[in-house]
N, C-alpha and C positions, 0 to 999 in steps of 0.2 A: 504494500500500500504506500507507494512513494508520494511525497508531497512536492508539488511543483511550486518552487519559491517564486513569488511574484515580485518583480522589480518595479518600483513605482514609476520609473522613467518610461516604462512600457505604456503606461496609461496617461501620464502627465498629471496625475492627481493622487491624493492619498485615499480616495474613496475606495472602500473595499467592495468587490463585486462589480467593478466598472463594466459597462456594456461593451467596451472595446476588447475585453478579455474573451477568450473562448468559453463556452458554457462549462467545460470541465474544470476550468480554473477559477470560476466564480465562487463566491461564498455561498453557503446555504441560505443566508439571508437575502441573496440576490435572486433566489429562485422563487417563482410565483407559487410553488407548492410548499413553501415553508409553513410550519405549523403555527407560528406565533404563540407558542406555548405560554410564554409570559406576555400577555397582551397589553394593549394600551389601557390607560385609566388608573394605573398604580400611582402611588404617592411618593415616589423616590425624588430626591433632590435633583435639581438641574445638574447635569454633568456626572451623575452617579455612576461610578465604575462598576459597582456590583450589579446594578440593573442591566447594564450592557453585557457584562460577562455572563450573567445567568441567562439572558435572552439567547445569546449565541450558543452557550454550552448545551442548554436543554433542547433547543431546536436541532442542534447537531446530533444529540443523542436520540431524539425522536426520529430523525431521518435515518440514522443507522440501524434502528430497531423496527422499522416499518410501523412506527407509532405505537409500539407495544411497550409502554414505559409507565412506571409508577415512581413518584418522587416522595421522599420523606425530607422534611425541611425543619431544621432546628430553629428555635426562637432567635430573633435578631433582626437586623435592619431588613433583610430580604423578606422575612415573614411578615414583619409589621407593615412595610409599605405596600406589599402586594395583596394582603388579605385583611383589610379593616372590616371587621364583622358588621354586617352580614354580606359583605361584598368580597369578590376575589378577581384577580387578573390572571389566574392560572386556568389554562384550558387543557389540563391533563389530570389524571387521578393523582391527587396530591394530599399529603397528610402532614399536619403540624405536630411535631414532637416537642418535648421539653427542650430546654437549653442544652442539656448535656447528653441526651440519649438518642440523637438522630441515627447514629451508626447502629445502635441496638435495635431501634424500631425498623430500620431498613433491613437488618438481618432477619428479623421476624417475618417481614413481608416476603423476603426472598425464600424463606423456608416454606411459607404457605403457598407461594407460587409453585415451588418445586413439587409439593404434594398434589396440588390441583392439576399440574401438567401431567404428572404420572397417572392420574385418574382420567386423563383425557378431557378435563373440564375447560381448560384454557390452552392457548398456544404458548409460544416462547416469549413470555412477558419478562422484561428486564427491570432492574431496580437501581435507582440513583438516590444517594443521600447527599444533602448539601447543607452548608452552614458557613457562618463567618469565622474569623480567626478566634474570637472569644469562645464560641461554641465548639470549636475544633481543637485548637491548641491548648486550651485551658479546661473549661468545664466538661467538655465531652471527650477529653483525651483518653480516659480509661476505656470507655466504650469503643472508641476508634481503634485503640491498640488491640482490644479483644477481637474486633472484626478482622484486623490484619492477621492476628495469630491463628484464628480459625480458618482463614482464607475464604471467608464468606463471599458469595457471588454478588458483590455490590460495588458499584463505582461511587466513591466518596469524592465530592468536589468541595474544596474550601475556597471561599471568596475572601481573600485577605486584604482588608483595609487598615490593618495594623493597629487597631484599638477597638474598644467597645463603643462604637459610634452611636448606637441607638439610645444608650442610657446616659450619654453626656461626655463622650470622648475620654474614657478612662483607659489606663494602660492595660495591655494584654501581653502575653508572652511572645507575641509577634511584633510588638512595638520596637522600633529600632533605637539604638543608643542615641542619647542626647535629644530625643524628640520631646517636645512639650505635649503633655496631656493634662487633664484635670487632676490627675494623681501623681504626675511627675512635672511639677511646675518649674519654670526657668528661674530658679533661685538658688542661692548658695554657691559654694566654690565650684561645684560640678553640676550646673543646671541641666534640667531635662532628665530623661531616662538614663539610668546608670548603665555602664558597660559591664559585660560579663554575665548578664541575665538573659532569659528568654530561650527560645528553642526554634530550630528550623525543622519543621515537621516532615518535609520531603525526605530529608536525610534519615529521620527516625523511621519513616515508612520503608525506606530502602533496607534498613537494618532488619526489618521483619522478613525480608526476602520475598515480598509479594510479587505477583506476576508483572505489575506495571505501576510505575510512578512517573509523574511528569509535572513540570511547572510551565506556566504560560502567563501572558499579560494581555490586557485588553488593547494593547498597541499593535499586536500581531494576531489579528482575528482569524486569518487563514490557519495559522499555526495552532491556535486554540481549537478551532473546529476539527482540524486533522487529529489532534491528540484525543479529543472526546470520541471521535469516530473510531479511532484505533482501539481505544479502551473498550468500546462496546462490542468489538469483535472478539474480545478475550473473555475468559471465565476466571472466577476467583476474585479476590480482593484487589481493587485498583484505586489509585489515589491521584487526583490532579489538584494542584495548588495554584490558584490564579491570583495575581496581583491586581487589585481593583482600587485605584486611588479614590479618595473621598474629599471632595471640595470643602465640606464643612469641617471635618476633623483635621485635615492637613493644612487648611487655610490657603487656598489658591483660587483663582477665578475658574468658574465652571467649564470654561472652554479649554482649559489646559489639562484635562484628564488624560487624553491620549499622549500628549507631549510628555507628561511626567512618567507615565507608564513606560514610554519608550526610553526616557533618560535613565530610569531605574535599571533597565536592561543594558543600555549602552555604557553606563558607568561601571557595571559589574556588581552593583549592590544587590541586584536580584538576578541570579543565574537562571537561565532558561534551558532546560534539558529534558531528556527522557532516560528512563532506566527500566531494566527488566531483571527481576531476581537479583537485586542489589548491584547490578552492573550498569554503568552509564552507557547508553547505546548511541546517543546523538546529542548535540547541543545546537541551539540557535546562536550562531556566532555574533559577536559584536561587529557591527558594520563600521562604526566610527567611534573610537574610544573617547569618552568624555571625562573630564575631571568631576569629582563628586560635587564640587561647588555649583555646577550647572544644574544639578538635581535639587540640591538643598536650598539654594537662594530663593526660588519662587514660592516656598512653603513657609507660612507663618510659624509652623511648629518648630522650625529651625532658625527663626529670626534672631534669637539671642546669640547665635554663633557669628552674626555679621553686624554687630553694633559698631560704635565708634572705634572700638578696639576688637577686631575679629579674634575669635578663639581659635587661633591657628593650630594649637595643640590638639584640640578635639577634632577639628576638621582633618588633620593628618591621621588621627586614629581611624576615622571613618574611611579615609582614602586607603589606608592599609588593609582594612577589611575588604574593600572592593578589589584591591589588588590580589588578596588571598583567594577570593572567589574566582577571579580570572585564571589564576594558576591552577587551583584545585579542580575546576570544571573544564579546563581547556577551552575557554571562551574565545581565544584567538587562534585556535588550532584548526586547520582545515579538515583534519581527519575525522573530527567529530561534527562537522558542520552539516552533514547530509542526513535527512530522515530516511530510514530504511523501510 
């Protein structure tokens, strides 16, 4: 299942699914047969990366499964803005779980589906679980690890906006170092979130040696769709971690969501790769390496680093982290650049 990498100069625009592309190269969203599983009418903020990521991911999963899909959704922004009782923007079988048990609920659904399929009552229905970083890396981490350890036939998608945005922008274990949140204020000798805490769940998922782990951003939607599509061709536990910038929590203009997602990848702060059974199989290489300042400066959550006296020491530590990611994941190496 190779991915045809689209070069934007071929179309003269950043528009995904441009009509100048051949039909096979277009995004699922450019197809009139798309499902619009997350439909219009939801209450997400302008420029919400999570709404965009979920729309693309679930439509790709629906397309890959011939619309035979059930989703379990953790509490969080995605659940709140898409299902204000008694309304919903979802056009698929969808169940709201608690904050911390989306993976367990999805596992139960998958078990029920397996029994019904064996009895000939239903066809090949697939299951997706989804949640934000709070419900995934923190509150739901135990259930998620259990799902991985049992190798349950579920695709779990984490939409990572790097904090508890729905409840007031509190720190999560996915919040980056030095970032301002409501619980990591820019005060003291070392303002913002401390270094040395948190976790990178894709690496933890790889340590479980599950069939498939991938990362993606909303800046490369063809790549995102490709990875969801590939994941739905596989069985067992699968995990996709999508970076979804948040204008409200990060403090940037709503029209910069794609730009910041792209800069997260181009600086090396967010490595984009695929892995199967704990081995990295491909990366989405950096096209134009950028210093971390280009990513940090547009965001108010890092404004304290760029005052009258810039915090060059903290910026250097963040740059060192990006450099480490580039080396560790081979983000500049051509041998990892192709999807297989």
